[in-house]
MDTraj code that builds the backbone (N, CA, C; nanometers):
import mdtraj as md
import numpy as np

residues = "UNK UNK UNK UNK UNK UNK UNK UNK UNK UNK UNK UNK UNK UNK UNK UNK UNK UNK UNK UNK UNK UNK UNK UNK UNK UNK UNK UNK UNK UNK UNK UNK UNK UNK UNK UNK UNK UNK UNK UNK UNK UNK UNK UNK UNK UNK UNK UNK UNK UNK UNK UNK UNK UNK UNK UNK UNK UNK UNK UNK UNK UNK UNK UNK UNK UNK UNK UNK UNK UNK UNK UNK UNK UNK UNK UNK UNK UNK UNK UNK UNK UNK UNK UNK UNK UNK UNK UNK UNK UNK UNK UNK UNK UNK UNK UNK UNK UNK UNK UNK UNK UNK UNK UNK UNK UNK UNK UNK UNK UNK UNK UNK UNK UNK UNK UNK UNK UNK UNK UNK UNK".split()
xyz = np.array([
    [15.7664, 5.8691, 18.0895],
    [15.6180, 5.8559, 18.0829],
    [15.5581, 5.8602, 17.9292],
    [15.4337, 5.8648, 17.9299],
    [15.3654, 5.8835, 17.8135],
    [15.3736, 6.0223, 17.7375],
    [15.3862, 6.0347, 17.6211],
    [15.4028, 6.1531, 17.5396],
    [15.2557, 6.2197, 17.5436],
    [15.2663, 6.3596, 17.5593],
    [15.1556, 6.4374, 17.5773],
    [15.0802, 6.4391, 17.4281],
    [14.9459, 6.4301, 17.4327],
    [14.8730, 6.4485, 17.3050],
    [14.8854, 6.5968, 17.2462],
    [14.8899, 6.6875, 17.3288],
    [14.8993, 6.8282, 17.2747],
    [15.0393, 6.8921, 17.2698],
    [15.0617, 6.9519, 17.1677],
    [15.2113, 6.9943, 17.1428],
    [15.2029, 7.1463, 17.2067],
    [15.3291, 7.2138, 17.2130],
    [15.3192, 7.3543, 17.2724],
    [15.2433, 7.4568, 17.1740],
    [15.2504, 7.4348, 17.0539],
    [15.1538, 7.4961, 16.9495],
    [15.0149, 7.4870, 16.9750],
    [14.9798, 7.3617, 17.0148],
    [14.8272, 7.3316, 17.0342],
    [14.7846, 7.4160, 17.1648],
    [14.8773, 7.4118, 17.2598],
    [14.8505, 7.4783, 17.3680],
    [14.8291, 7.6243, 17.3657],
    [14.9131, 7.6845, 17.2771],
    [14.9088, 7.8308, 17.2424],
    [14.7872, 7.8674, 17.1669],
    [14.7449, 7.7548, 17.0907],
    [14.6232, 7.7784, 16.9982],
    [14.5035, 7.7807, 17.1120],
    [14.5043, 7.6871, 17.2028],
    [14.3951, 7.6823, 17.3043],
    [14.3713, 7.8025, 17.3983],
    [14.5107, 7.8701, 17.4281],
    [14.5183, 7.9835, 17.5245],
    [14.4760, 8.1061, 17.4391],
    [14.4836, 8.1203, 17.3110],
    [14.4678, 8.2034, 17.2193],
    [14.2977, 8.2230, 17.2038],
    [14.2502, 8.1020, 17.1860],
    [14.1066, 8.0827, 17.1696],
    [14.0391, 8.1191, 17.2946],
    [14.0815, 8.0848, 17.4066],
    [14.0274, 8.1191, 17.5439],
    [14.0215, 8.2546, 17.5697],
    [14.1342, 8.3376, 17.5218],
    [14.1482, 8.4767, 17.5552],
    [14.0458, 8.5440, 17.4556],
    [14.0166, 8.4956, 17.3456],
    [13.9143, 8.5798, 17.2570],
    [13.7852, 8.5228, 17.2807],
    [13.7668, 8.3929, 17.3223],
    [13.6123, 8.3534, 17.3415],
    [13.6306, 8.2655, 17.4918],
    [13.6242, 8.3441, 17.5935],
    [13.6222, 8.2644, 17.7215],
    [13.5274, 8.1735, 17.7532],
    [13.4005, 8.1998, 17.6898],
    [13.2832, 8.1096, 17.7179],
    [13.2653, 8.0008, 17.6286],
    [13.3720, 7.9589, 17.5401],
    [13.3478, 7.8449, 17.4590],
    [13.3386, 7.7146, 17.5199],
    [13.2490, 7.6402, 17.4742],
    [13.2295, 7.5109, 17.5432],
    [13.3307, 7.3964, 17.5016],
    [13.3516, 7.3046, 17.5951],
    [13.4597, 7.2135, 17.5659],
    [13.4453, 7.1303, 17.4222],
    [13.3197, 7.1078, 17.3805],
    [13.2932, 7.0397, 17.2812],
    [13.3364, 7.1463, 17.1509],
    [13.3124, 7.2654, 17.1526],
    [13.3493, 7.3661, 17.0504],
    [13.4888, 7.3756, 17.0555],
    [13.5726, 7.3897, 17.1592],
    [13.7042, 7.3896, 17.1624],
    [13.7766, 7.2672, 17.0913],
    [13.7116, 7.1464, 17.1327],
    [13.7552, 7.0280, 17.0545],
    [13.7477, 7.0196, 16.9134],
    [13.6401, 7.0786, 16.8640],
    [13.6008, 7.0984, 16.7248],
    [13.7161, 7.1938, 16.6698],
    [13.7305, 7.3117, 16.7198],
    [13.8299, 7.4004, 16.6786],
    [13.9663, 7.3353, 16.6590],
    [14.0005, 7.2648, 16.7534],
    [14.1221, 7.1810, 16.7552],
    [14.1380, 7.1003, 16.6487],
    [14.0441, 7.0167, 16.6299],
    [14.0319, 6.9294, 16.5028],
    [14.0278, 6.9771, 16.3654],
    [13.9548, 7.0800, 16.3600],
    [13.9261, 7.1424, 16.2315],
    [14.0527, 7.2468, 16.1835],
    [14.1005, 7.3015, 16.2708],
    [14.2099, 7.3960, 16.2439],
    [14.3492, 7.3348, 16.2657],
    [14.3606, 7.2572, 16.3440],
    [14.5055, 7.1887, 16.3874],
    [14.5144, 7.0510, 16.3521],
    [14.4248, 6.9829, 16.3313],
    [14.4168, 6.8454, 16.2956],
    [14.4430, 6.7659, 16.4210],
    [14.4024, 6.8196, 16.5199],
    [14.4370, 6.7320, 16.6452],
    [14.2982, 6.6789, 16.7051],
    [14.2795, 6.5699, 16.7630],
    [14.1611, 6.5123, 16.8023],
    [14.2137, 6.4653, 16.9483],
    [14.1408, 6.5272, 17.0481],
    [14.1699, 6.4866, 17.1894],
    [14.0254, 6.4692, 17.2764],
    [14.0391, 6.3950, 17.3778],
    [13.9231, 6.3905, 17.4518],
    [13.8899, 6.4951, 17.5408],
    [13.7977, 6.5037, 17.6051],
    [13.7427, 6.6139, 17.6836],
    [13.8206, 6.6227, 17.8046],
    [13.8622, 6.4910, 17.8505],
    [13.9435, 6.4696, 17.9820],
    [14.0880, 6.5397, 17.9577],
    [14.1448, 6.5057, 17.8366],
    [14.2646, 6.5760, 17.7933],
    [14.2763, 6.7375, 17.8005],
    [14.1488, 6.7674, 17.7509],
    [14.1430, 6.9261, 17.7564],
    [14.1428, 6.9762, 17.9086],
    [14.0618, 6.8920, 17.9836],
    [14.0505, 6.9336, 18.1371],
    [14.1883, 6.9199, 18.2061],
    [14.2567, 6.8322, 18.1712],
    [14.4046, 6.8130, 18.2393],
    [14.4784, 6.9357, 18.1898],
    [14.4694, 6.9706, 18.0527],
    [14.5579, 7.0885, 17.9987],
    [14.5219, 7.2003, 18.0775],
    [14.3806, 7.2302, 18.0926],
    [14.3411, 7.3508, 18.1678],
    [14.4082, 7.3438, 18.3088],
    [14.3988, 7.2228, 18.3794],
    [14.4565, 7.2195, 18.5156],
    [14.5933, 7.2591, 18.5179],
    [14.6916, 7.1994, 18.4166],
    [14.8214, 7.2317, 18.4084],
    [14.8452, 7.3714, 18.3817],
    [14.7544, 7.4314, 18.3085],
    [14.7680, 7.5960, 18.2744],
    [14.6970, 7.6830, 18.3724],
    [14.6552, 7.6158, 18.4803],
    [14.6065, 7.6917, 18.5837],
    [14.4752, 7.7770, 18.5539],
    [14.4028, 7.7034, 18.4595],
    [14.2888, 7.7766, 18.4105],
    [14.1642, 7.6988, 18.4691],
    [14.0647, 7.7798, 18.5195],
    [13.9391, 7.6834, 18.5625],
    [13.8200, 7.7546, 18.5040],
    [13.7067, 7.7044, 18.5457],
    [13.5774, 7.7644, 18.5177],
    [13.5125, 7.8285, 18.6198],
    [13.4537, 7.9534, 18.5836],
    [13.4106, 8.0421, 18.6781],
    [13.2869, 8.1118, 18.5951],
    [13.2223, 8.2124, 18.6856],
    [13.1023, 8.2820, 18.6314],
    [13.1551, 8.3934, 18.5544],
    [13.0874, 8.4493, 18.4442],
    [13.1313, 8.5520, 18.3640],
    [13.1051, 8.6682, 18.4437],
    [13.1885, 8.7667, 18.4196],
    [13.1675, 8.9140, 18.4514],
    [13.1680, 8.9698, 18.3319],
    [13.0310, 9.0577, 18.3140],
    [13.0327, 9.1379, 18.1826],
    [13.0527, 9.2794, 18.2290],
    [13.1202, 9.3429, 18.1266],
    [13.1412, 9.4884, 18.1573],
    [13.1136, 9.5702, 18.0340],
    [13.0760, 9.6933, 18.0267],
    [13.0412, 9.7675, 17.9147],
    [13.1598, 9.8244, 17.8512],
    [13.1842, 9.8064, 17.7154],
    [13.2875, 9.8353, 17.6359],
    [13.2946, 9.9993, 17.6330],
    [13.1868, 10.0718, 17.6327],
    [13.1955, 10.2218, 17.6291],
    [13.2231, 10.2830, 17.7703],
    [13.2468, 10.2051, 17.8654],
    [13.2856, 10.2564, 17.9917],
    [13.4127, 10.3430, 17.9933],
    [13.4036, 10.4609, 18.0429],
    [13.5358, 10.5435, 18.0458],
    [13.5579, 10.5832, 18.1944],
    [13.6528, 10.5341, 18.2517],
    [13.7019, 10.5693, 18.3806],
    [13.7117, 10.7156, 18.4146],
    [13.7620, 10.7958, 18.3233],
    [13.7969, 10.9161, 18.3389],
    [13.6755, 11.0040, 18.3561],
    [13.5737, 10.9868, 18.2508],
    [13.4510, 11.0413, 18.2518],
    [13.3568, 11.0195, 18.3905],
    [13.3797, 10.8868, 18.4275],
    [13.3229, 10.8485, 18.5531],
    [13.3713, 10.9178, 18.6778],
    [13.4945, 10.9643, 18.6970],
    [13.5606, 11.0161, 18.7976],
    [13.4911, 11.1641, 18.7988],
    [13.5077, 11.2356, 18.6621],
    [13.4592, 11.3715, 18.6660],
    [13.3048, 11.3689, 18.7170],
    [13.2206, 11.2723, 18.6713],
    [13.0777, 11.2617, 18.7116],
    [13.0740, 11.2540, 18.8628],
    [13.1482, 11.1738, 18.9288],
    [13.1630, 11.1523, 19.0582],
    [13.1944, 11.2742, 19.1388],
    [13.2845, 11.3338, 19.0927],
    [13.3327, 11.4831, 19.1419],
    [13.2098, 11.5841, 19.1460],
    [13.1442, 11.5688, 19.0154],
    [13.0331, 11.6718, 18.9997],
    [12.9216, 11.6448, 19.0935],
    [12.8874, 11.5332, 19.1200],
    [12.7821, 11.4856, 19.2032],
    [12.8277, 11.5043, 19.3568],
    [12.9596, 11.4973, 19.3863],
    [12.9905, 11.5221, 19.5206],
    [12.9964, 11.6793, 19.5694],
    [12.9887, 11.7643, 19.4610],
    [12.9780, 11.9086, 19.4957],
    [12.8106, 11.9305, 19.5042],
    [12.7297, 11.8652, 19.4189],
    [12.5814, 11.8762, 19.4400],
    [12.5248, 11.8167, 19.5528],
    [12.5640, 11.7057, 19.5984],
    [12.5095, 11.6437, 19.7065],
    [12.6375, 11.5852, 19.8112],
    [12.6851, 11.6604, 19.9052],
    [12.8009, 11.6187, 19.9664],
    [12.7523, 11.4965, 20.0572],
    [12.6365, 11.4859, 20.0926],
    [12.5892, 11.3811, 20.1873],
    [12.5259, 11.2580, 20.1044],
    [12.6282, 11.1299, 20.0881],
    [12.5797, 11.0262, 20.0086],
    [12.4189, 10.9752, 20.0291],
    [12.3889, 11.0035, 20.1590],
    [12.2564, 10.9806, 20.1866],
    [12.1482, 11.0360, 20.1176],
    [12.1847, 11.1352, 20.0310],
    [12.0828, 11.2188, 19.9715],
    [12.0738, 11.1805, 19.8323],
    [12.1530, 11.0601, 19.7824],
    [12.1392, 11.0102, 19.6562],
    [12.0721, 10.8900, 19.6553],
    [11.9917, 10.8576, 19.5414],
    [11.9398, 10.7213, 19.5275],
    [11.9787, 10.6865, 19.3782],
    [12.0207, 10.5704, 19.3475],
    [12.0737, 10.5194, 19.2164],
    [11.9775, 10.4065, 19.1832],
    [11.9737, 10.4064, 19.0452],
    [11.8883, 10.2977, 18.9836],
    [12.0084, 10.1941, 18.9363],
    [11.9768, 10.0661, 18.9517],
    [12.0838, 9.9660, 18.8959],
    [12.0954, 9.9765, 18.7366],
    [12.2097, 9.9543, 18.7041],
    [12.2611, 9.9685, 18.5689],
    [12.2200, 9.8152, 18.5120],
    [12.0969, 9.8212, 18.4477],
    [12.0523, 9.6895, 18.4189],
    [12.1219, 9.6628, 18.2889],
    [12.1795, 9.5170, 18.2553],
    [12.2456, 9.5014, 18.1468],
    [12.1857, 9.3634, 18.0809],
    [12.1625, 9.3799, 17.9413],
    [12.1000, 9.2591, 17.8863],
    [12.1950, 9.2051, 17.7577],
    [12.2299, 9.0969, 17.7579],
    [12.3045, 9.0526, 17.6578],
    [12.2674, 8.9087, 17.6167],
    [12.2256, 8.8839, 17.4983],
    [12.1660, 8.7612, 17.4687],
    [12.2722, 8.6419, 17.4846],
    [12.3972, 8.6645, 17.4686],
    [12.5002, 8.5749, 17.5069],
    [12.5073, 8.5179, 17.6500],
    [12.4888, 8.6278, 17.7344],
    [12.5201, 8.5914, 17.8731],
    [12.4060, 8.5284, 17.9274],
    [12.2814, 8.5402, 17.8606],
    [12.1656, 8.4576, 17.9136],
    [12.2019, 8.3086, 17.8813],
    [12.2578, 8.2688, 17.7781],
    [12.3027, 8.1477, 17.7560],
    [12.4282, 8.0928, 17.8191],
    [12.5397, 8.1623, 17.8257],
    [12.6481, 8.1063, 17.8591],
    [12.6834, 8.1954, 17.9994],
    [12.6750, 8.1306, 18.0968],
    [12.6927, 8.2108, 18.2284],
    [12.8299, 8.1841, 18.2710],
    [12.9084, 8.0703, 18.2147],
    [13.0415, 8.0353, 18.2808],
    [13.1363, 8.0507, 18.1573],
    [13.2676, 8.0681, 18.1985],
    [13.3713, 8.0834, 18.1129],
    [13.5012, 8.0294, 18.1857],
    [13.6217, 8.0239, 18.1212],
    [13.7356, 7.9904, 18.1666],
    [13.8377, 8.1052, 18.1671],
    [13.9182, 8.0970, 18.2517],
    [14.0346, 8.2046, 18.2687],
    [14.1329, 8.1393, 18.3746],
    [14.2349, 8.2128, 18.3805],
    [14.3542, 8.1533, 18.4703],
    [14.3180, 8.1860, 18.6043],
    [14.3517, 8.1005, 18.7015],
    [14.3190, 8.1061, 18.8476],
    [14.3726, 8.2575, 18.9057],
    [14.2916, 8.3142, 18.9655],
    [14.3254, 8.4509, 19.0261],
    [14.2781, 8.5675, 18.9460],
    [14.2247, 8.5525, 18.8224],
    [14.1729, 8.6379, 18.7318],
    [14.0290, 8.6246, 18.7023],
    [13.9578, 8.7411, 18.6500],
    [13.8189, 8.7158, 18.6397],
    [13.7870, 8.6626, 18.4997],
    [13.6959, 8.6046, 18.4734],
    [13.6623, 8.5689, 18.3428],
    [13.5507, 8.6755, 18.3004],
    [13.5963, 8.7530, 18.1929],
    [13.5257, 8.8747, 18.1399],
    [13.4817, 8.8525, 18.0110],
    [13.3694, 8.8755, 17.9863],
    [13.3062, 8.8771, 17.8651],
    [13.3197, 9.0244, 17.7980],
    [13.4198, 9.0243, 17.7123],
    [13.4693, 9.1633, 17.6574],
    [13.3490, 9.2170, 17.5523],
    [13.2631, 9.1160, 17.5053],
    [13.1722, 9.1751, 17.4081],
    [13.0522, 9.2196, 17.4479],
    [13.0430, 9.2502, 17.5714],
    [12.9299, 9.3121, 17.6160],
    [12.9122, 9.4648, 17.5766],
    [12.7827, 9.4873, 17.5240],
    [12.7723, 9.6364, 17.4862],
    [12.6533, 9.7111, 17.5679],
])
top = md.Topology()
chain = top.add_chain()
for i, resn in enumerate(residues, 1):
    res = top.add_residue(resn, chain, resSeq=i)
    for name in ("N", "CA", "C"):
        top.add_atom(name, md.element.get_by_symbol(name[0]), res)
traj = md.Trajectory(xyz[None], top)
């Protein structure tokens, strides 16, 4: 059959970019490939490559970088001592605002994994 447009090194470059910038748009990824690797491919080639790599488009999950599971567990144990009945508690939602998530609501990651925006503070 026909030779593929992207080499193994190009595909490694794509996966590295997606790991660090899961919300990158296809045209931005195509520009990065062209400017850094000298490879020009169509959007359809990128989509087929994602399909072969089992990468799809999904909604972004944002999480706080400062979140600490150990401190969270200690807090929950302390609360359990103060209020043994969960009905006694009322929680406010942890509102999150990040300018990037307002613009980019979708990203790409491997099938079966979440697309997480690790830059959320």
